[in-house]
C-alpha positions as CSV (number, residue, x, y, z in Angstrom):
1,M,33.6,9.6,16.3
2,F,31.1,12.4,16.5
3,A,32.6,14.1,13.5
4,A,32.7,10.9,11.4
5,G,29.0,10.2,12.3
6,L,28.0,13.8,11.5
7,A,29.8,13.6,8.1
8,I,28.1,10.2,7.3
9,A,24.7,11.7,8.1
10,G,25.4,14.8,6.1
11,L,26.5,12.9,3.0
12,A,23.4,10.7,3.3
13,I,21.1,13.7,3.6
14,Y,22.7,15.1,0.5
15,Q,22.1,11.8,-1.4
16,V,18.5,11.7,-0.3
17,Y,18.1,15.3,-1.6
18,E,19.7,14.3,-5.0
19,L,17.4,11.2,-5.1
20,L,14.4,13.4,-4.7
21,A,15.7,15.9,-7.2
22,L,16.1,13.0,-9.7
23,A,12.3,12.5,-9.6
24,H,12.0,16.0,-11.1
25,G,14.6,15.1,-13.8
26,E,17.6,16.9,-12.4
27,I,20.9,15.1,-13.0
28,P,22.6,14.5,-9.7
29,S,26.1,15.9,-9.4
30,C,27.2,12.4,-8.2
31,S,26.2,11.1,-11.7
32,I,29.4,11.8,-13.5
33,D,29.6,9.1,-16.3
34,A,28.7,5.5,-17.0
35,T,31.1,4.2,-14.3
36,F,30.9,6.9,-11.6
37,D,27.1,7.1,-11.3
38,C,25.2,7.2,-8.0
39,V,21.9,6.7,-9.9
40,A,23.1,3.4,-11.3
41,V,24.0,2.2,-7.8
42,W,20.6,3.4,-6.5
43,N,19.0,1.2,-9.2
44,L,20.9,-2.0,-8.3
45,P,18.8,-4.9,-7.2
46,I,20.2,-4.7,-3.7
47,A,19.1,-1.1,-3.4
48,H,15.5,-2.0,-4.4
49,A,15.5,-4.9,-2.0
50,V,16.5,-2.6,0.9
51,H,13.8,-0.2,-0.1
52,R,11.2,-2.9,-0.2
53,V,12.1,-4.3,3.2
54,L,12.8,-1.1,5.1
55,G,10.4,1.3,3.3
56,I,13.1,3.9,2.8
57,P,15.7,4.4,-0.1
58,I,19.1,2.9,0.5
59,A,20.5,6.4,0.5
60,A,18.4,7.2,3.6
61,T,19.9,4.3,5.6
62,G,23.1,6.3,5.8
63,V,21.2,9.0,7.7
64,V,20.1,6.3,10.3
65,Y,23.7,5.1,10.6
66,G,25.2,8.5,10.7
67,V,22.9,9.8,13.4
68,A,23.5,6.7,15.5
69,A,27.3,7.1,15.1
70,A,27.2,10.8,16.0
71,A,25.0,10.1,19.0
72,L,27.4,7.4,20.3
73,G,30.3,9.6,19.5
74,I,29.1,12.6,21.6
75,L,28.1,10.3,24.5
76,V,31.6,8.7,24.5
77,F,33.2,12.2,24.3
78,W,31.0,13.4,27.2
79,R,32.1,10.4,29.4
80,V,35.7,10.8,28.5
81,S,35.7,14.5,29.2
82,S,34.2,13.6,32.6
83,Q,37.2,11.3,33.1
84,R,34.9,8.3,33.3
85,N,35.1,5.3,31.0
86,D,31.8,3.6,30.0
87,A,32.2,0.0,28.8
88,V,28.6,0.0,27.5
89,L,29.2,3.0,25.3
90,A,32.5,1.7,24.1
91,A,31.0,-1.6,23.2
92,G,28.1,0.0,21.4
93,A,30.5,2.1,19.3
94,K,32.5,-1.0,18.4
95,I,29.3,-3.0,17.4
96,L,28.1,-0.1,15.3
97,A,31.5,0.2,13.7
98,V,31.7,-3.5,12.8
99,C,28.1,-3.4,11.3
100,G,29.1,-0.4,9.3
101,I,32.2,-2.0,7.9
102,V,30.3,-5.2,6.9
103,V,27.5,-3.3,5.2
104,C,29.8,-0.9,3.4
105,G,32.0,-3.8,2.3
106,T,29.0,-5.7,0.9
107,L,27.7,-2.7,-0.9
108,F,31.1,-1.8,-2.4
109,G,31.5,-5.4,-3.6
110,V,28.1,-5.5,-5.2
111,S,28.8,-2.1,-6.8
112,I,32.2,-3.2,-8.2
113,H,30.7,-6.4,-9.5
114,A,28.0,-4.4,-11.4
115,G,30.7,-2.1,-12.8
116,V,29.4,1.1,-11.3
117,V,30.6,3.3,-8.5
118,C,28.8,5.9,-6.4
119,P,31.2,8.8,-5.6
120,T,29.3,10.0,-2.6
121,C,29.1,6.4,-1.3
122,L,32.9,6.2,-1.5
123,A,33.0,9.2,0.9
124,T,30.5,7.5,3.1
125,Y,32.7,4.3,3.2
126,V,35.7,6.5,4.2
127,G,33.6,8.1,7.0
128,T,32.6,4.7,8.2
129,L,36.2,3.5,8.3
130,C,37.2,6.6,10.3
131,F,34.4,6.0,12.8
132,A,35.6,2.4,13.2
133,L,39.2,3.4,13.7
134,A,38.1,6.0,16.3
135,A,35.9,3.4,18.1
136,F,38.7,0.8,18.4
137,F,41.6,3.2,19.1
138,H,39.6,4.9,21.9
139,D,39.4,1.6,23.8
140,P,41.1,-1.4,22.0
141,R,40.0,-3.9,24.8
142,I,37.4,-6.5,24.0
143,P,34.3,-5.5,26.0
144,P,32.8,-8.0,28.5
145,W,29.7,-9.9,27.5
146,R,27.4,-7.8,29.7
147,A,28.7,-4.6,28.1
148,L,28.3,-6.1,24.6
149,G,24.7,-7.0,25.3
150,L,23.8,-3.6,26.7
151,G,25.8,-1.8,24.0
152,S,23.8,-3.8,21.3
153,A,20.5,-2.7,22.9
154,L,21.7,0.9,22.9
155,V,22.6,0.8,19.2
156,V,19.3,-0.8,18.4
157,A,17.4,1.8,20.4
158,I,19.1,4.8,18.8
159,S,19.0,3.3,15.3
160,F,15.3,2.3,15.4
161,S,14.3,5.7,16.8
162,T,16.2,7.4,13.9
163,Y,14.8,5.0,11.4
164,A,11.2,5.7,12.5
165,L,11.8,9.4,12.1
166,V,13.5,9.0,8.7
167,R,10.7,6.8,7.4
168,L,8.1,9.3,8.6
169,L,9.9,12.1,6.8
170,V,10.9,10.3,3.6
171,G,7.8,8.1,3.3
172,D,7.4,4.6,2.0
173,S,7.3,4.8,-1.8
174,S,7.7,1.0,-2.4
175,A,4.0,0.5,-2.9
176,A,4.0,3.1,-5.7
177,D,6.4,0.9,-7.7
178,S,3.8,-1.8,-8.1
179,A,0.7,0.4,-8.3
180,P,1.7,3.7,-10.1
181,K,-0.4,6.7,-8.9
182,L,-2.6,8.2,-11.5
183,L,-1.9,11.8,-12.4
184,T,-4.2,14.8,-12.9
185,A,-3.5,18.1,-14.5
186,A,-4.4,19.9,-11.2
187,E,-1.8,17.8,-9.4
188,V,0.9,18.5,-11.9
189,T,0.1,22.3,-11.8
190,R,0.4,22.2,-8.0
191,E,3.8,20.4,-8.2
192,I,5.2,23.0,-10.5
193,A,4.1,25.9,-8.3
194,A,5.6,24.2,-5.3
195,L,9.0,23.8,-6.8
196,P,11.9,25.7,-5.2
197,E,13.1,28.7,-7.2
198,N,16.2,27.1,-8.6
199,R,14.2,24.1,-9.9
200,R,11.6,26.4,-11.5
201,Q,14.4,28.3,-13.2
202,F,15.8,24.9,-14.4
203,M,12.4,23.8,-15.8
204,A,11.8,27.3,-17.3
205,R,15.0,27.0,-19.4
206,A,14.0,23.5,-20.5
207,L,10.5,24.7,-21.5
208,E,12.0,27.6,-23.5
209,A,14.2,25.2,-25.4
210,Y,11.1,23.1,-26.2
211,R,9.2,26.3,-27.2
212,R,12.0,27.3,-29.6
213,A,12.4,23.9,-31.2
214,S,11.0,23.2,-34.6
215,P,9.0,20.0,-35.2
216,I,10.9,17.3,-37.0
217,D,9.2,15.0,-39.3
218,G,9.7,11.3,-38.7
219,S,6.9,9.9,-40.8
220,D,9.4,8.0,-43.0
221,F,10.2,5.8,-40.0
222,P,7.2,3.3,-39.7
223,V,5.5,3.0,-36.4
224,R,6.0,-0.6,-35.1
225,R,4.2,-0.3,-31.8
226,R,1.9,2.5,-30.6
227,D,0.0,2.8,-27.3
228,G,-3.0,5.1,-28.0
229,S,-4.6,6.6,-31.0
230,S,-2.7,7.7,-34.1
231,Q,-5.0,10.8,-33.9
232,A,-4.1,11.6,-30.3
233,Q,-3.5,15.3,-29.5
234,V,-0.2,14.4,-27.9
235,R,2.3,12.1,-29.7
236,L,5.1,11.1,-27.4
237,V,8.2,9.2,-28.7
238,D,10.9,8.1,-26.3
239,F,14.3,6.6,-27.2
240,V,16.0,4.6,-24.4
241,D,19.0,2.5,-23.6
242,I,18.0,-0.4,-21.3
243,R,21.0,0.2,-19.0
244,C,20.4,3.9,-18.6
245,P,19.2,4.7,-15.1
246,H,17.6,7.9,-16.2
247,C,15.7,5.9,-18.9
248,R,14.2,3.8,-16.2
249,V,13.0,6.9,-14.4
250,M,11.4,8.2,-17.6
251,D,9.9,4.8,-18.4
252,A,8.1,4.9,-15.0
253,T,6.9,8.5,-15.9
254,V,5.6,7.4,-19.3
255,G,3.8,4.4,-17.6
256,R,2.0,6.7,-15.2
257,L,0.9,8.9,-18.1
258,R,-0.3,5.9,-20.1
259,K,-2.5,4.9,-17.1
260,S,-3.7,8.5,-16.5
261,L,-4.9,9.6,-19.9
262,A,-7.3,8.2,-22.5
263,P,-5.8,6.6,-25.7
264,S,-7.5,9.4,-27.6
265,A,-5.4,12.0,-25.7
266,L,-2.0,10.4,-25.8
267,S,-0.1,8.1,-28.1
268,I,3.2,6.6,-27.1
269,E,5.9,5.2,-29.3
270,Q,8.8,3.4,-27.6
271,R,12.1,3.2,-29.5
272,F,15.7,2.3,-28.8
273,F,19.1,3.9,-28.8
274,P,21.6,1.5,-27.3
275,L,24.8,3.3,-26.1
276,D,27.0,0.5,-27.5
277,Q,29.1,0.7,-30.7
278,E,28.4,-3.0,-31.2
279,C,25.2,-2.1,-32.9
280,N,25.1,1.7,-32.8
281,P,27.4,3.5,-35.3
282,Y,26.5,6.9,-33.8
283,V,28.3,6.5,-30.4
284,G,32.0,6.7,-29.9
285,A,32.3,4.3,-26.9
286,D,34.0,1.0,-27.5
287,P,31.7,-2.1,-27.6
288,T,30.7,-3.4,-24.2
289,D,29.2,-6.8,-23.3
290,G,26.4,-6.6,-25.9
291,V,23.6,-6.4,-23.3
292,R,22.3,-3.0,-24.4
293,C,22.0,-4.0,-28.1
294,L,20.6,-7.5,-27.3
295,S,18.0,-6.0,-25.0
296,A,16.8,-3.6,-27.7
297,R,16.5,-6.3,-30.2
298,L,14.6,-8.6,-27.8
299,L,12.1,-5.9,-27.1
300,I,11.7,-5.1,-30.8
301,C,10.9,-8.8,-31.4
302,L,8.3,-8.6,-28.6
303,E,6.5,-5.4,-29.8
304,A,3.6,-7.3,-31.1
305,S,3.4,-9.6,-28.1
306,A,1.0,-9.1,-25.1
307,G,4.0,-9.7,-22.9
308,Y,6.0,-6.7,-24.2
309,S,5.4,-4.4,-21.2
310,D,6.3,-7.2,-18.7
311,A,9.5,-8.0,-20.6
312,R,10.5,-4.3,-20.7
313,A,9.9,-4.0,-17.0
314,A,11.9,-7.1,-16.3
315,L,14.9,-5.8,-18.3
316,F,14.8,-2.4,-16.6
317,E,14.5,-4.1,-13.2
318,N,17.7,-6.0,-13.8
319,Q,19.5,-3.4,-16.0
320,Q,22.7,-3.3,-14.1
321,T,23.3,-7.0,-13.4
322,M,22.0,-9.0,-16.3
323,T,24.2,-10.7,-18.9
324,R,23.3,-11.6,-22.5
325,K,22.2,-15.0,-21.3
326,T,20.0,-13.7,-18.4
327,A,18.6,-10.8,-20.6
328,L,17.2,-13.4,-23.0
329,L,15.9,-15.5,-20.0
330,F,14.2,-12.5,-18.4
331,A,12.6,-11.3,-21.6
332,A,11.4,-14.8,-22.6
333,E,10.0,-15.6,-19.2
334,A,8.2,-12.3,-18.7
335,A,6.7,-12.4,-22.2
336,K,6.0,-16.2,-22.0
337,Q,7.9,-16.8,-25.2
338,S,10.4,-19.5,-26.3
339,E,14.0,-18.6,-25.7
340,V,15.1,-20.3,-28.9
341,A,12.5,-18.5,-31.1
342,L,13.2,-15.1,-29.4
343,A,17.0,-15.5,-29.8
344,A,16.5,-16.3,-33.5
345,C,14.3,-13.2,-33.9
346,A,16.9,-11.0,-32.1
347,A,19.6,-12.2,-34.5
348,S,17.6,-11.7,-37.7
349,P,18.4,-8.9,-40.3
350,R,14.8,-7.7,-40.0
351,T,15.2,-6.9,-36.3
352,D,18.6,-5.2,-36.9
353,S,17.0,-3.1,-39.6
354,A,14.3,-1.9,-37.2
355,L,16.9,-1.0,-34.6
356,Q,19.0,0.9,-37.2
357,D,15.8,2.8,-38.1
358,D,15.3,3.8,-34.4
359,M,18.9,5.1,-34.1
360,A,18.7,7.0,-37.4
361,F,15.4,8.6,-36.3
362,A,17.0,9.6,-33.0
363,M,19.9,11.3,-34.7
364,R,17.6,13.7,-36.5
365,F,17.2,15.3,-33.1
366,H,21.0,15.5,-32.6
367,L,20.7,13.1,-29.6
368,E,23.5,13.6,-27.1
369,G,22.3,11.1,-24.5
370,T,19.4,9.0,-23.3
371,P,16.6,9.2,-22.7
372,L,15.4,11.3,-25.6
373,V,11.8,12.4,-25.3
374,V,10.0,13.9,-28.3
375,I,6.5,15.5,-27.9
376,N,4.7,16.4,-31.1
377,G,7.9,16.3,-33.1
378,R,9.9,18.5,-30.7
379,P,12.5,17.2,-28.3
380,V,12.0,18.0,-24.7
381,S,14.4,17.8,-21.7
382,P,13.7,14.5,-19.9
383,I,12.5,16.1,-16.7
384,P,9.6,13.9,-15.6
385,L,7.5,16.8,-14.3
386,L,8.0,18.8,-17.4
387,V,7.1,15.9,-19.6
388,E,3.9,15.3,-17.5
389,A,3.0,19.0,-17.8
390,L,3.5,19.1,-21.6
391,V,1.4,16.0,-22.0
392,F,-1.5,17.3,-19.9
393,S,-1.3,20.7,-21.7
394,G,-1.6,19.1,-25.1
395,G,2.0,20.0,-25.9
396,N,1.3,23.7,-25.5
397,P,4.2,25.5,-23.7
398,E,2.0,28.5,-23.2
399,A,-0.6,26.6,-21.1
400,P,-1.7,28.1,-17.8
401,M,-0.1,25.3,-15.8
402,F,3.3,26.9,-16.6
403,A,2.3,30.2,-15.2
404,A,4.4,29.7,-12.1
405,L,7.6,29.4,-14.1
406,P,9.7,32.5,-14.7
407,R,10.6,33.5,-18.2
408,P,14.3,32.5,-18.6
């Protein structure tokens, strides 16, 4: 039991580390492809609901469970090695095991329904099953009611203590989702200097690629929607797929930048590159359920609407679970538009032409995946902190804020 609990806690700590690294644009090793992708699972509605209620990422709940399991495991081992059987400890282990199986089964079912699987979560499920088998094989008898009550109290006490510590260390970022923190150049500079050596090397290589890139002209693709001035010092264009988890992270980054800088300093163009052959001739994957293409068309139709940003946020919020029908519903409700009129616009040749323009524009940069971020005509690796720094530096890769980065 102790080994299983320790393994669960270790896997959860690794996932929290990967989740924090994602904020700096690193692609987690558990994000393998469109199906086996831990980021997609972390972006499921159930994950956001857990975060809102508990104040910690769903990945961090595994730390709480793992520590509780390890603590009970070592207590049971100590009692057994002393040749004493403790009904309260045995009952507590069984209660924790049942709770773990129920929670893991629920998460696995939701994940399968959404069509995505988290590889490290699978390992956690196996560890939870091993803990449960050990708990019941150690003492297969049904505990008496008094032992069940005391065992439950013990599990709650250990779990709550661990939860309080984890929340203190990880912090509650749920408030930041609704009220994005404004950025400053000084803050971005400090964050770069505070990066671990391996991340600074990673960012330095990405900055060098941006430095060497030649600006590409896209003036023949008309701007449909622009936030900021056409004369802004920094012109940012991003291409997204509405179901891409990394696009959602970048969308939040661009949103913070929009709120942090004056329109005269930054202009933002948001374009689309659905990873679905139904509408995109540049991808090799077979057509999917059409949600990616429809979502892009819906947002193109809403570009002139005051509800565009709300509709975009609603589609990203439900990116892994929505269908064609619900995508239309979410977009129409968020933008306060008629579903009938919006559906007709999405099906129009004019909207399809605009979408084809976006995809052709993206291919000038030899796009290999989403999101694609372009600053002043040059593609940049979609590392949120790097994008923030380049925006604050006016697109200058030689700016002082990059002084902490080594030359690759």
